[in-house]
mmCIF file of the C-alpha atoms, coordinates in Angstrom:
data_MODEL
# 
_entry.id   MODEL 
# 
loop_
_atom_site.group_PDB 
_atom_site.id 
_atom_site.type_symbol 
_atom_site.label_atom_id 
_atom_site.label_alt_id 
_atom_site.label_comp_id 
_atom_site.label_asym_id 
_atom_site.label_entity_id 
_atom_site.label_seq_id 
_atom_site.pdbx_PDB_ins_code 
_atom_site.Cartn_x 
_atom_site.Cartn_y 
_atom_site.Cartn_z 
_atom_site.occupancy 
_atom_site.B_iso_or_equiv 
_atom_site.pdbx_formal_charge 
_atom_site.auth_seq_id 
_atom_site.auth_comp_id 
_atom_site.auth_asym_id 
_atom_site.auth_atom_id 
_atom_site.pdbx_PDB_model_num 
ATOM 1  C CA . MET A 1 1  ? -5.409  -12.165 11.208  1.00 0.00 ? 1  MET A CA 1 
ATOM 2  C CA . MET A 1 2  ? -6.475  -12.064 14.859  1.00 0.00 ? 2  MET A CA 1 
ATOM 3  C CA . LEU A 1 3  ? -3.356  -10.242 15.787  1.00 0.00 ? 3  LEU A CA 1 
ATOM 4  C CA . ARG A 1 4  ? -4.281  -7.490  13.441  1.00 0.00 ? 4  ARG A CA 1 
ATOM 5  C CA . ARG A 1 5  ? -7.761  -7.510  14.650  1.00 0.00 ? 5  ARG A CA 1 
ATOM 6  C CA . ILE A 1 6  ? -7.148  -7.281  18.170  1.00 0.00 ? 6  ILE A CA 1 
ATOM 7  C CA . VAL A 1 7  ? -4.633  -4.455  17.563  1.00 0.00 ? 7  VAL A CA 1 
ATOM 8  C CA . LEU A 1 8  ? -7.414  -2.537  15.749  1.00 0.00 ? 8  LEU A CA 1 
ATOM 9  C CA . ALA A 1 9  ? -10.073 -2.956  18.353  1.00 0.00 ? 9  ALA A CA 1 
ATOM 10 C CA . ILE A 1 10 ? -7.244  -1.743  20.568  1.00 0.00 ? 10 ILE A CA 1 
ATOM 11 C CA . ALA A 1 11 ? -7.037  1.090   18.706  1.00 0.00 ? 11 ALA A CA 1 
ATOM 12 C CA . LEU A 1 12 ? -11.074 2.219   17.991  1.00 0.00 ? 12 LEU A CA 1 
ATOM 13 C CA . LEU A 1 13 ? -11.105 2.062   22.082  1.00 0.00 ? 13 LEU A CA 1 
ATOM 14 C CA . LEU A 1 14 ? -7.624  4.315   22.408  1.00 0.00 ? 14 LEU A CA 1 
ATOM 15 C CA . ALA A 1 15 ? -9.824  6.640   20.598  1.00 0.00 ? 15 ALA A CA 1 
ATOM 16 C CA . ALA A 1 16 ? -13.111 6.015   21.732  1.00 0.00 ? 16 ALA A CA 1 
ATOM 17 C CA . ALA A 1 17 ? -11.715 6.613   25.370  1.00 0.00 ? 17 ALA A CA 1 
ATOM 18 C CA . GLY A 1 18 ? -9.470  10.373  23.903  1.00 0.00 ? 18 GLY A CA 1 
ATOM 19 C CA . LEU A 1 19 ? -13.534 11.688  21.938  1.00 0.00 ? 19 LEU A CA 1 
ATOM 20 C CA . VAL A 1 20 ? -14.606 10.555  25.996  1.00 0.00 ? 20 VAL A CA 1 
ATOM 21 C CA . LEU A 1 21 ? -12.322 12.771  27.351  1.00 0.00 ? 21 LEU A CA 1 
ATOM 22 C CA . LEU A 1 22 ? -12.271 15.303  24.984  1.00 0.00 ? 22 LEU A CA 1 
ATOM 23 C CA . LEU A 1 23 ? -16.098 15.932  25.644  1.00 0.00 ? 23 LEU A CA 1 
ATOM 24 C CA . LEU A 1 24 ? -15.671 16.556  29.994  1.00 0.00 ? 24 LEU A CA 1 
ATOM 25 C CA . ARG A 1 25 ? -12.455 18.778  28.407  1.00 0.00 ? 25 ARG A CA 1 
ATOM 26 C CA . VAL A 1 26 ? -9.606  16.579  29.556  1.00 0.00 ? 26 VAL A CA 1 
ATOM 27 C CA . TRP A 1 27 ? -8.274  18.191  26.559  1.00 0.00 ? 27 TRP A CA 1 
ATOM 28 C CA . SER A 1 28 ? -3.926  16.688  26.719  1.00 0.00 ? 28 SER A CA 1 
ATOM 29 C CA . PRO A 1 29 ? -4.765  13.501  27.414  1.00 0.00 ? 29 PRO A CA 1 
ATOM 30 C CA . GLY A 1 30 ? -7.805  13.534  25.083  1.00 0.00 ? 30 GLY A CA 1 
ATOM 31 C CA . VAL A 1 31 ? -5.813  14.539  22.643  1.00 0.00 ? 31 VAL A CA 1 
ATOM 32 C CA . GLN A 1 32 ? -3.531  12.285  23.457  1.00 0.00 ? 32 GLN A CA 1 
ATOM 33 C CA . LEU A 1 33 ? -5.466  8.965   23.564  1.00 0.00 ? 33 LEU A CA 1 
ATOM 34 C CA . LEU A 1 34 ? -7.570  10.303  19.964  1.00 0.00 ? 34 LEU A CA 1 
ATOM 35 C CA . LEU A 1 35 ? -4.243  10.344  17.974  1.00 0.00 ? 35 LEU A CA 1 
ATOM 36 C CA . VAL A 1 36 ? -2.267  7.181   19.038  1.00 0.00 ? 36 VAL A CA 1 
ATOM 37 C CA . GLY A 1 37 ? -5.492  5.697   18.883  1.00 0.00 ? 37 GLY A CA 1 
ATOM 38 C CA . ALA A 1 38 ? -5.997  7.390   15.021  1.00 0.00 ? 38 ALA A CA 1 
ATOM 39 C CA . LEU A 1 39 ? -2.750  6.728   14.150  1.00 0.00 ? 39 LEU A CA 1 
ATOM 40 C CA . VAL A 1 40 ? -2.701  2.631   15.456  1.00 0.00 ? 40 VAL A CA 1 
ATOM 41 C CA . PHE A 1 41 ? -5.438  2.259   13.678  1.00 0.00 ? 41 PHE A CA 1 
ATOM 42 C CA . VAL A 1 42 ? -4.414  4.004   10.077  1.00 0.00 ? 42 VAL A CA 1 
ATOM 43 C CA . GLY A 1 43 ? -1.059  2.158   10.448  1.00 0.00 ? 43 GLY A CA 1 
ATOM 44 C CA . THR A 1 44 ? -2.394  -1.203  10.892  1.00 0.00 ? 44 THR A CA 1 
ATOM 45 C CA . ALA A 1 45 ? -5.259  -0.676  8.051   1.00 0.00 ? 45 ALA A CA 1 
ATOM 46 C CA . PHE A 1 46 ? -3.084  0.115   5.666   1.00 0.00 ? 46 PHE A CA 1 
ATOM 47 C CA . GLU A 1 47 ? 0.733   -1.930  6.461   1.00 0.00 ? 47 GLU A CA 1 
ATOM 48 C CA . ASN A 1 48 ? -1.346  -4.748  4.756   1.00 0.00 ? 48 ASN A CA 1 
ATOM 49 C CA . TRP A 1 49 ? -2.140  -3.713  1.464   1.00 0.00 ? 49 TRP A CA 1 
ATOM 50 C CA . ARG A 1 50 ? 1.727   -2.280  2.266   1.00 0.00 ? 50 ARG A CA 1 
ATOM 51 C CA . TYR A 1 51 ? 3.583   -5.092  2.369   1.00 0.00 ? 51 TYR A CA 1 
ATOM 52 C CA . ARG A 1 52 ? 1.058   -7.017  -0.212  1.00 0.00 ? 52 ARG A CA 1 
ATOM 53 C CA . LYS A 1 53 ? 3.786   -9.873  -1.979  1.00 0.00 ? 53 LYS A CA 1 
ATOM 54 C CA . GLY A 1 54 ? 3.077   -10.912 -5.384  1.00 0.00 ? 54 GLY A CA 1 
ATOM 55 C CA . SER A 1 55 ? 0.360   -8.687  -6.495  1.00 0.00 ? 55 SER A CA 1 
ATOM 56 C CA . GLY A 1 56 ? 0.933   -4.457  -8.885  1.00 0.00 ? 56 GLY A CA 1 
ATOM 57 C CA . PRO A 1 57 ? 2.169   -4.834  -12.508 1.00 0.00 ? 57 PRO A CA 1 
ATOM 58 C CA . HIS A 1 58 ? 5.444   -6.597  -11.927 1.00 0.00 ? 58 HIS A CA 1 
ATOM 59 C CA . SER A 1 59 ? 4.674   -10.015 -10.428 1.00 0.00 ? 59 SER A CA 1 
ATOM 60 C CA . ALA A 1 60 ? 5.604   -12.205 -13.017 1.00 0.00 ? 60 ALA A CA 1 
ATOM 61 C CA . HIS A 1 61 ? 9.146   -11.056 -13.770 1.00 0.00 ? 61 HIS A CA 1 
ATOM 62 C CA . TRP A 1 62 ? 10.657  -13.441 -11.318 1.00 0.00 ? 62 TRP A CA 1 
ATOM 63 C CA . GLN A 1 63 ? 13.935  -15.068 -12.626 1.00 0.00 ? 63 GLN A CA 1 
ATOM 64 C CA . ALA A 1 64 ? 15.511  -17.495 -10.856 1.00 0.00 ? 64 ALA A CA 1 
ATOM 65 C CA . THR A 1 65 ? 19.012  -16.984 -10.040 1.00 0.00 ? 65 THR A CA 1 
ATOM 66 C CA . GLU A 1 66 ? 21.828  -19.740 -8.645  1.00 0.00 ? 66 GLU A CA 1 
ATOM 67 C CA . GLU A 1 67 ? 21.888  -19.050 -5.544  1.00 0.00 ? 67 GLU A CA 1 
ATOM 68 C CA . LYS A 1 68 ? 20.065  -21.934 -3.472  1.00 0.00 ? 68 LYS A CA 1 
ATOM 69 C CA . PHE A 1 69 ? 20.413  -22.275 0.210   1.00 0.00 ? 69 PHE A CA 1 
ATOM 70 C CA . ALA A 1 70 ? 19.584  -24.781 2.917   1.00 0.00 ? 70 ALA A CA 1 
ATOM 71 C CA . ASP A 1 71 ? 16.329  -23.274 5.340   1.00 0.00 ? 71 ASP A CA 1 
ATOM 72 C CA . PRO A 1 72 ? 17.808  -23.242 8.971   1.00 0.00 ? 72 PRO A CA 1 
ATOM 73 C CA . ILE A 1 73 ? 14.304  -24.170 10.545  1.00 0.00 ? 73 ILE A CA 1 
ATOM 74 C CA . SER A 1 74 ? 12.891  -26.410 8.133   1.00 0.00 ? 74 SER A CA 1 
ATOM 75 C CA . GLY A 1 75 ? 16.933  -27.925 6.573   1.00 0.00 ? 75 GLY A CA 1 
ATOM 76 C CA . GLU A 1 76 ? 14.203  -27.364 3.139   1.00 0.00 ? 76 GLU A CA 1 
ATOM 77 C CA . VAL A 1 77 ? 16.960  -26.257 0.594   1.00 0.00 ? 77 VAL A CA 1 
ATOM 78 C CA . MET A 1 78 ? 15.118  -23.439 -0.657  1.00 0.00 ? 78 MET A CA 1 
ATOM 79 C CA . ASP A 1 79 ? 15.610  -21.554 -4.531  1.00 0.00 ? 79 ASP A CA 1 
ATOM 80 C CA . VAL A 1 80 ? 16.362  -17.982 -4.345  1.00 0.00 ? 80 VAL A CA 1 
ATOM 81 C CA . GLN A 1 81 ? 14.128  -15.605 -6.850  1.00 0.00 ? 81 GLN A CA 1 
ATOM 82 C CA . TYR A 1 82 ? 14.861  -12.012 -8.296  1.00 0.00 ? 82 TYR A CA 1 
ATOM 83 C CA . ASP A 1 83 ? 12.339  -9.529  -9.723  1.00 0.00 ? 83 ASP A CA 1 
ATOM 84 C CA . PRO A 1 84 ? 14.881  -7.375  -11.701 1.00 0.00 ? 84 PRO A CA 1 
ATOM 85 C CA . VAL A 1 85 ? 12.001  -4.721  -11.758 1.00 0.00 ? 85 VAL A CA 1 
ATOM 86 C CA . SER A 1 86 ? 12.017  -3.497  -8.410  1.00 0.00 ? 86 SER A CA 1 
ATOM 87 C CA . GLY A 1 87 ? 14.886  -5.230  -6.671  1.00 0.00 ? 87 GLY A CA 1 
ATOM 88 C CA . GLU A 1 88 ? 13.219  -7.241  -4.617  1.00 0.00 ? 88 GLU A CA 1 
ATOM 89 C CA . ARG A 1 89 ? 13.793  -11.028 -3.728  1.00 0.00 ? 89 ARG A CA 1 
ATOM 90 C CA . ARG A 1 90 ? 11.877  -14.370 -2.622  1.00 0.00 ? 90 ARG A CA 1 
ATOM 91 C CA . TYR A 1 91 ? 12.674  -17.410 -1.473  1.00 0.00 ? 91 TYR A CA 1 
ATOM 92 C CA . VAL A 1 92 ? 10.582  -20.677 -2.731  1.00 0.00 ? 92 VAL A CA 1 
ATOM 93 C CA . ARG A 1 93 ? 10.808  -24.068 -1.539  1.00 0.00 ? 93 ARG A CA 1 
ATOM 94 C CA . ARG A 1 94 ? 12.631  -26.909 -4.154  1.00 0.00 ? 94 ARG A CA 1 
# 
């Protein structure tokens, strides 16, 4: 969450710098800074919505599979679940 806020702040600073350059009639760098700042801001602001897990109308359709594996980092046994509606897979601690 903190990194997201930092990226949003940097994007706003880039866009503001682009606006300042445009006001000073420095066209090419001003437009570039404004567009890059706007794209980074919009992309960062909406990525949380795009990759939200477990939401939406089909979130209750998880089915357990026979697959299990040991997480290489924690060493815990994980169960694999599958959502036939979206085709998404998720891994849940036992």
